[in-house]
C-alpha positions as CSV (number, residue, x, y, z in Angstrom):
1,M,48.6,-57.6,-12.7
2,R,46.2,-55.8,-14.9
3,P,42.6,-55.2,-13.7
4,S,39.8,-57.0,-15.5
5,G,36.9,-55.3,-17.3
6,A,36.9,-52.7,-20.1
7,S,40.2,-52.3,-22.0
8,A,42.3,-49.2,-21.7
9,V,41.4,-48.1,-25.2
10,E,37.7,-48.4,-24.4
11,E,38.1,-46.4,-21.2
12,W,39.9,-43.6,-23.0
13,R,37.4,-43.5,-25.8
14,R,34.6,-43.0,-23.3
15,G,36.4,-40.8,-20.8
16,W,39.0,-38.6,-22.4
17,T,36.9,-35.5,-22.1
18,L,36.4,-36.2,-18.4
19,V,40.2,-36.4,-18.0
20,L,40.7,-33.1,-19.9
21,A,38.2,-31.3,-17.7
22,A,39.7,-32.7,-14.6
23,S,43.3,-31.9,-15.6
24,I,42.5,-28.2,-16.4
25,G,40.4,-28.0,-13.2
26,F,43.3,-29.2,-11.1
27,S,45.7,-26.9,-12.9
28,F,43.6,-24.0,-11.7
29,H,43.7,-25.2,-8.1
30,S,47.5,-25.4,-8.4
31,L,47.8,-21.8,-9.6
32,M,48.2,-20.0,-6.2
33,A,50.8,-22.3,-4.7
34,I,52.9,-22.2,-7.9
35,G,52.5,-18.5,-8.5
36,T,53.2,-17.3,-5.0
37,G,57.0,-17.2,-5.5
38,V,56.6,-14.9,-8.6
39,F,54.7,-12.4,-6.4
40,M,57.2,-12.4,-3.5
41,D,59.5,-9.6,-4.8
42,P,56.7,-7.2,-5.8
43,L,54.8,-7.7,-2.6
44,G,57.9,-7.5,-0.5
45,Q,59.1,-4.3,-2.2
46,E,55.7,-2.6,-1.8
47,F,54.7,-3.7,1.7
48,G,58.1,-4.7,3.3
49,W,56.9,-8.3,4.0
50,N,59.5,-11.1,4.5
51,R,59.3,-14.4,2.8
52,A,57.9,-16.3,5.7
53,Q,55.0,-13.8,5.9
54,Q,54.2,-14.1,2.3
55,S,54.4,-17.9,2.4
56,S,52.0,-18.0,5.3
57,G,49.0,-17.7,2.9
58,V,49.8,-21.1,1.4
59,S,50.0,-22.5,4.9
60,I,46.5,-21.1,5.8
61,A,45.1,-22.9,2.8
62,S,46.8,-26.1,3.8
63,I,45.7,-26.0,7.4
64,T,42.1,-25.4,6.3
65,A,42.4,-28.5,4.0
66,L,43.9,-30.4,6.9
67,V,40.7,-29.9,9.0
68,L,38.0,-30.1,6.3
69,S,39.3,-32.5,3.6
70,P,37.7,-35.6,5.2
71,F,34.3,-33.8,5.3
72,F,34.6,-32.9,1.6
73,G,35.7,-36.5,0.9
74,A,32.4,-37.7,2.4
75,L,30.5,-35.3,0.2
76,I,32.2,-36.7,-2.9
77,D,31.2,-40.3,-1.9
78,R,27.6,-39.1,-1.4
79,W,27.0,-36.5,-4.2
80,G,29.7,-37.0,-6.8
81,V,32.2,-34.4,-7.9
82,R,30.2,-32.3,-10.3
83,R,27.9,-30.8,-7.5
84,L,31.1,-29.6,-5.7
85,A,33.4,-28.6,-8.6
86,I,31.1,-26.3,-10.6
87,P,30.3,-23.9,-7.8
88,G,33.8,-24.4,-6.4
89,L,35.4,-23.1,-9.6
90,V,33.2,-20.0,-9.7
91,L,34.0,-19.1,-6.0
92,T,37.7,-19.9,-6.4
93,S,38.0,-17.7,-9.5
94,L,36.5,-14.7,-7.5
95,A,38.8,-15.5,-4.5
96,V,42.0,-15.5,-6.6
97,A,40.9,-12.2,-8.3
98,S,40.2,-10.6,-4.9
99,F,44.0,-10.7,-4.0
100,A,44.2,-7.6,-6.3
101,L,42.7,-5.7,-3.3
102,T,45.7,-6.4,-1.0
103,N,46.6,-3.2,0.8
104,G,49.5,-4.2,3.0
105,S,47.5,-5.3,6.1
106,M,48.5,-8.7,7.3
107,T,45.0,-9.1,8.8
108,Q,43.5,-8.6,5.3
109,W,46.2,-10.9,3.8
110,F,45.2,-13.7,6.2
111,A,41.5,-13.0,5.6
112,L,41.9,-13.2,1.8
113,W,43.8,-16.5,2.1
114,T,41.2,-17.9,4.5
115,V,38.4,-17.2,2.1
116,Y,40.4,-18.7,-0.7
117,A,41.2,-21.8,1.4
118,L,37.6,-22.5,2.2
119,V,36.2,-22.2,-1.3
120,S,39.1,-24.0,-3.0
121,L,38.4,-27.1,-1.1
122,A,35.8,-27.9,-3.7
123,V,38.4,-28.0,-6.4
124,K,41.2,-29.9,-4.6
125,S,43.0,-33.0,-6.0
126,T,40.5,-35.4,-4.2
127,V,37.7,-34.1,-6.4
128,W,39.4,-34.6,-9.7
129,T,41.1,-37.9,-8.8
130,A,37.8,-39.3,-7.6
131,A,36.1,-38.4,-10.8
132,V,38.7,-40.2,-13.0
133,A,39.4,-43.1,-10.7
134,G,35.7,-44.1,-10.6
135,V,35.5,-44.3,-14.4
136,F,38.9,-45.8,-15.3
137,S,40.3,-49.1,-14.1
138,A,42.5,-50.7,-16.7
139,S,44.2,-47.4,-17.4
140,R,43.7,-45.8,-14.0
141,G,47.4,-45.0,-13.5
142,L,47.8,-43.1,-16.7
143,A,44.4,-41.4,-16.4
144,I,45.2,-40.2,-12.9
145,G,48.6,-39.1,-14.2
146,V,47.1,-37.0,-16.9
147,T,44.6,-35.5,-14.5
148,L,47.2,-34.5,-11.9
149,G,49.3,-33.3,-14.8
150,G,47.2,-30.2,-14.4
151,T,49.7,-29.0,-11.8
152,A,52.5,-29.4,-14.3
153,I,50.5,-27.4,-16.8
154,A,50.3,-24.7,-14.1
155,Q,54.1,-24.9,-13.5
156,I,54.7,-24.4,-17.2
157,I,52.3,-21.5,-17.8
158,A,51.9,-19.7,-14.4
159,P,55.5,-18.5,-13.7
160,P,56.2,-16.8,-17.1
161,L,52.6,-15.6,-17.4
162,A,52.4,-14.1,-14.0
163,N,55.9,-12.5,-14.4
164,W,54.7,-11.0,-17.7
165,L,51.5,-9.7,-16.3
166,I,53.4,-8.2,-13.3
167,A,56.0,-6.6,-15.5
168,D,53.6,-5.1,-18.0
169,Y,50.4,-4.4,-15.9
170,G,51.3,-4.7,-12.2
171,W,50.8,-7.4,-9.6
172,R,47.2,-6.4,-8.9
173,A,46.1,-6.9,-12.6
174,A,48.1,-10.2,-12.5
175,F,46.0,-11.6,-9.6
176,F,42.7,-10.5,-11.3
177,W,43.4,-11.9,-14.8
178,L,44.9,-15.2,-13.5
179,G,41.8,-15.7,-11.4
180,I,39.1,-14.8,-13.9
181,G,40.8,-16.0,-17.0
182,W,42.1,-19.4,-15.9
183,G,39.1,-20.0,-13.8
184,S,36.7,-19.4,-16.7
185,V,38.4,-22.0,-18.9
186,A,38.3,-24.6,-16.2
187,L,34.6,-23.8,-15.5
188,I,33.6,-24.1,-19.2
189,L,35.3,-27.5,-19.6
190,S,33.8,-28.8,-16.3
191,Q,30.4,-27.7,-17.3
192,L,30.6,-29.6,-20.5
193,F,32.5,-32.8,-19.6
194,L,32.8,-33.3,-15.8
195,F,30.5,-36.4,-15.3
196,D,31.9,-39.0,-12.9
197,A,30.5,-42.5,-12.2
198,H,27.7,-41.1,-10.0
199,D,26.5,-38.8,-12.8
200,R,26.8,-41.4,-15.6
201,K,24.7,-43.8,-13.6
202,R,22.2,-41.2,-12.5
203,Q,21.7,-39.6,-15.9
204,G,22.3,-42.6,-18.3
205,L,24.8,-40.6,-20.4
206,R,25.8,-41.9,-23.8
207,T,29.1,-41.6,-25.7
208,A,29.6,-39.3,-28.6
209,S,28.8,-42.2,-31.0
210,G,25.4,-42.7,-29.2
211,E,26.5,-46.0,-27.6
212,A,25.1,-46.5,-24.1
213,I,27.6,-46.3,-21.3
214,D,27.6,-49.4,-19.1
215,E,26.4,-49.1,-15.5
216,P,29.4,-48.6,-13.2
217,P,30.5,-51.7,-11.3
218,A,29.8,-52.1,-7.7
219,L,32.3,-50.1,-5.6
220,T,34.5,-52.3,-3.5
221,G,37.3,-51.8,-1.0
222,L,38.2,-51.3,2.7
223,S,35.7,-50.1,5.3
224,I,36.7,-46.9,7.2
225,R,37.7,-49.0,10.2
226,E,39.8,-51.3,8.1
227,A,41.5,-48.3,6.4
228,W,42.6,-46.8,9.7
229,R,44.3,-50.1,10.6
230,D,45.9,-50.7,7.2
231,Q,49.7,-50.5,7.3
232,A,50.0,-49.9,3.6
233,L,47.8,-46.8,3.6
234,W,49.8,-45.4,6.5
235,R,53.1,-45.9,4.7
236,I,51.6,-44.2,1.6
237,A,50.4,-41.2,3.8
238,I,53.7,-40.7,5.6
239,S,55.7,-41.0,2.4
240,T,53.5,-38.4,0.7
241,F,53.6,-36.1,3.7
242,V,57.4,-36.0,3.6
243,M,57.5,-35.3,-0.1
244,M,54.8,-32.6,0.2
245,V,56.9,-30.8,2.9
246,L,59.9,-30.8,0.7
247,T,58.5,-30.3,-2.8
248,V,55.9,-27.7,-2.0
249,A,58.5,-25.7,-0.2
250,L,60.7,-26.0,-3.3
251,V,57.9,-25.0,-5.7
252,V,57.0,-21.9,-3.6
253,H,60.7,-20.9,-3.1
254,Q,62.1,-22.1,-6.4
255,F,61.9,-18.6,-8.0
256,P,63.9,-16.8,-5.3
257,L,66.2,-19.8,-4.9
258,L,67.1,-19.6,-8.6
259,V,67.5,-15.8,-8.5
260,E,69.8,-16.3,-5.5
261,A,71.9,-18.7,-7.6
262,G,72.5,-15.9,-10.1
263,I,69.7,-16.6,-12.6
264,T,67.8,-13.6,-13.9
265,R,64.1,-13.2,-13.1
266,E,63.2,-14.0,-16.8
267,N,65.4,-17.1,-16.9
268,A,64.2,-18.2,-13.5
269,A,60.6,-18.0,-14.7
270,F,61.4,-20.2,-17.7
271,L,63.4,-22.6,-15.5
272,A,60.4,-22.9,-13.2
273,S,58.3,-23.7,-16.2
274,L,60.9,-26.4,-17.2
275,T,59.9,-28.3,-14.0
276,G,56.3,-28.3,-15.3
277,V,57.4,-29.9,-18.6
278,A,59.4,-32.5,-16.7
279,G,56.3,-33.0,-14.4
280,I,54.1,-33.8,-17.4
281,V,56.6,-36.3,-18.7
282,G,56.9,-37.8,-15.3
283,K,53.1,-38.2,-14.9
284,L,52.7,-39.9,-18.2
285,V,55.6,-42.2,-17.9
286,T,54.9,-43.1,-14.3
287,G,51.2,-43.6,-15.1
288,W,52.1,-46.0,-17.9
289,L,54.5,-47.9,-15.6
290,L,52.0,-48.1,-12.7
291,D,49.5,-49.8,-15.0
292,R,52.0,-52.4,-16.0
293,Y,54.6,-53.1,-13.3
294,Q,54.8,-53.5,-9.5
295,P,53.6,-50.1,-8.3
296,N,55.7,-50.0,-5.1
297,W,58.9,-50.3,-7.1
298,V,57.8,-47.7,-9.6
299,G,56.6,-45.3,-7.0
300,G,59.5,-45.8,-4.6
301,G,62.2,-45.4,-7.3
302,T,60.5,-42.2,-8.6
303,L,60.2,-40.5,-5.3
304,A,63.8,-41.4,-4.2
305,S,65.2,-39.9,-7.3
306,A,64.4,-36.4,-6.0
307,A,67.4,-36.7,-3.7
308,F,69.7,-36.2,-6.7
309,A,67.9,-32.9,-7.6
310,F,68.3,-31.5,-4.0
311,A,72.0,-32.5,-4.1
312,L,72.7,-30.8,-7.4
313,L,71.2,-27.5,-6.1
314,M,73.8,-27.3,-3.3
315,G,76.0,-24.2,-3.5
316,P,79.5,-25.9,-3.7
317,I,78.7,-28.0,-6.8
318,R,76.0,-25.9,-8.4
319,T,76.5,-24.8,-12.0
320,P,74.1,-23.5,-14.6
321,T,74.0,-26.9,-16.3
322,L,73.5,-28.8,-13.0
323,I,70.7,-26.4,-12.1
324,V,68.9,-27.2,-15.3
325,V,69.4,-31.0,-14.7
326,A,68.2,-30.6,-11.1
327,M,65.0,-28.7,-12.1
328,V,64.2,-31.5,-14.6
329,I,64.7,-34.2,-12.0
330,I,62.7,-32.5,-9.3
331,G,60.0,-31.7,-11.8
332,Y,59.8,-35.3,-12.9
333,A,59.9,-36.8,-9.4
334,S,57.9,-34.3,-7.4
335,G,55.3,-34.0,-10.1
336,T,54.3,-37.6,-9.5
337,K,53.8,-37.5,-5.7
338,L,50.0,-37.0,-5.7
339,Q,49.6,-39.3,-8.7
340,I,51.5,-42.1,-6.9
341,C,49.5,-41.4,-3.7
342,G,46.1,-41.4,-5.4
343,Y,46.9,-44.5,-7.5
344,L,48.2,-46.5,-4.6
345,T,45.2,-45.4,-2.4
346,T,42.7,-46.7,-5.0
347,R,44.7,-50.0,-5.3
348,Y,45.3,-50.7,-1.6
349,G,42.1,-49.1,-0.3
350,G,39.7,-49.7,-3.1
351,M,36.9,-47.3,-4.4
352,R,34.2,-48.2,-1.8
353,N,35.1,-45.3,0.5
354,F,37.7,-43.6,-1.7
355,G,36.4,-40.1,-1.0
356,K,36.6,-40.5,2.8
357,I,40.0,-42.3,2.7
358,F,41.7,-40.0,0.3
359,G,40.0,-37.0,2.0
360,T,41.8,-38.1,5.2
361,M,44.9,-38.7,3.2
362,A,44.5,-35.2,1.8
363,S,44.5,-33.8,5.4
364,I,47.9,-35.3,6.0
365,I,49.1,-34.1,2.7
366,A,47.7,-30.6,3.5
367,L,49.7,-30.6,6.7
368,G,52.9,-31.2,4.7
369,S,51.9,-28.6,2.2
370,G,51.3,-26.0,4.9
371,L,54.5,-26.7,6.8
372,G,56.8,-26.8,3.7
373,P,56.6,-23.2,2.5
374,V,56.9,-21.7,6.0
375,L,59.8,-24.0,6.9
376,G,61.5,-23.1,3.7
377,G,61.0,-19.4,4.4
378,L,62.2,-19.7,8.1
379,V,65.3,-21.6,7.0
380,Y,66.2,-18.8,4.6
381,D,65.4,-16.0,7.1
382,M,67.5,-17.8,9.8
383,Y,70.5,-18.8,7.8
384,G,70.4,-16.5,4.8
385,S,70.6,-19.5,2.5
386,Y,68.5,-22.5,1.4
387,T,71.4,-25.0,2.0
388,P,69.9,-26.6,5.2
389,F,66.6,-27.1,3.4
390,L,68.4,-28.8,0.5
391,L,70.2,-31.2,2.9
392,A,66.8,-32.1,4.4
393,G,65.5,-32.7,0.9
394,I,68.1,-35.3,0.2
395,A,67.4,-37.3,3.4
396,G,63.6,-36.9,3.1
397,S,63.4,-38.1,-0.5
398,L,65.3,-41.3,0.3
399,L,63.0,-42.0,3.3
400,S,59.9,-41.4,1.2
401,G,61.1,-43.8,-1.5
402,F,62.0,-46.5,1.1
403,L,58.4,-46.4,2.6
404,I,56.9,-47.1,-0.8
405,F,59.4,-49.7,-1.7
406,G,58.2,-51.7,1.3
407,L,54.6,-52.1,0.2
408,G,53.4,-55.6,-0.7
409,R,51.1,-56.5,-3.5
410,Y,47.7,-54.8,-3.6
411,P,44.4,-56.6,-3.2
412,V,42.4,-57.6,-6.3
413,W,39.2,-55.7,-5.6
414,E,37.6,-56.9,-8.9
415,Q,37.2,-60.4,-7.3
416,Q,35.2,-58.8,-4.5
417,A,33.1,-57.0,-7.0
418,E,32.0,-60.4,-8.5
419,T,30.4,-61.1,-5.1
420,V,29.1,-57.6,-4.4
421,A,27.4,-57.1,-7.7
422,P,24.9,-60.1,-7.5
423,V,24.0,-59.0,-4.0
424,A,23.3,-55.5,-5.1
425,S,21.2,-56.7,-8.1
426,A,19.2,-58.9,-5.8
427,K,18.5,-56.0,-3.5
428,R,17.3,-53.8,-6.4
429,A,15.1,-56.7,-7.6
430,R,13.5,-57.1,-4.2
431,S,13.0,-53.3,-4.0
432,D,11.3,-53.2,-7.4
433,A,9.1,-56.2,-6.5
434,R,7.9,-54.3,-3.4
435,V,7.0,-51.3,-5.5
């Protein structure tokens, strides 16, 4: 069932620059989680840290998001994304660059990650997803996919770029230039193009051709109380939590995992980038499918396919060819987890309280993101191998896909909008009459 309203072509003509800015902004937010694995060996050699200690920084960021994401979601519903994202990009750029000051103290390491965790909340996936979902409807699945493709862009660029900077200039310079350089690109694009439904309504923006942009439709969907009781939203949250534990752990540890399998550091960096390429393809294909077919079947099948990738990385059957195949599959499947979660949340929960609902969803996701890297590191430190983690990945991927398969059809919120819009117009008319 396709939503009514503006056509997909019209939405892209009006909003492609918004999607571009949101995609690059999200790629910057993904930088630290994806780049952590490349910094493990240099930091471990200089300071003697084990992998669990180094992975703990990502967990600090995730725990902070766990606690504060609902609050930031409420701010998005109230203010719009621009007022959060612009200052957030500036502060996050400085926070990433400040990791160049690391001196070997775990207290300082935790402090740097805590500062980063706090300021980066303003550039999390909720911000970019809300901006795009409020403007796109007919092509929402593809638009969210391109937006969240920012993390795939980071997967393609960050590992080889960070490895090159470390090899030629040292890990301190790598932190500095990744923070300032990447952050500046994201800031410029957001300053120029990041205008969500709140901004378009407030400022009366026009398209490049001078055509006036229509007033956004009345936002419809579940109340907060209804959302807490909604079984579909809970299934989406649990499924995404499981995939976050598994795939974030794999993203953080994929570099040492590949080196352990006999791959050189240079080839491991490019194989890590290969998952980013597959992730972009996955987001585009999945977004196109979500806009046209039953989303629970599309999402469930995509997430369950990650089980094959975990199986192919197992030691007894692992070969160079199968490693490449596994990285492509895991890139394709894991790259869509936030896209599927965000899209299904808009369809089953609506846009009326999307910031608050997805902010709460982001807390659950953050818990999974925080547990994953540490659990992956602990498994390796305890067993000297990633095999137990890969076995858990097979079972968890199948469970995640099953939860999404079981979702029913989503509500048609556009029908509710037909009732809400006249009421809202009447209220505005009465207000104008009183003035």
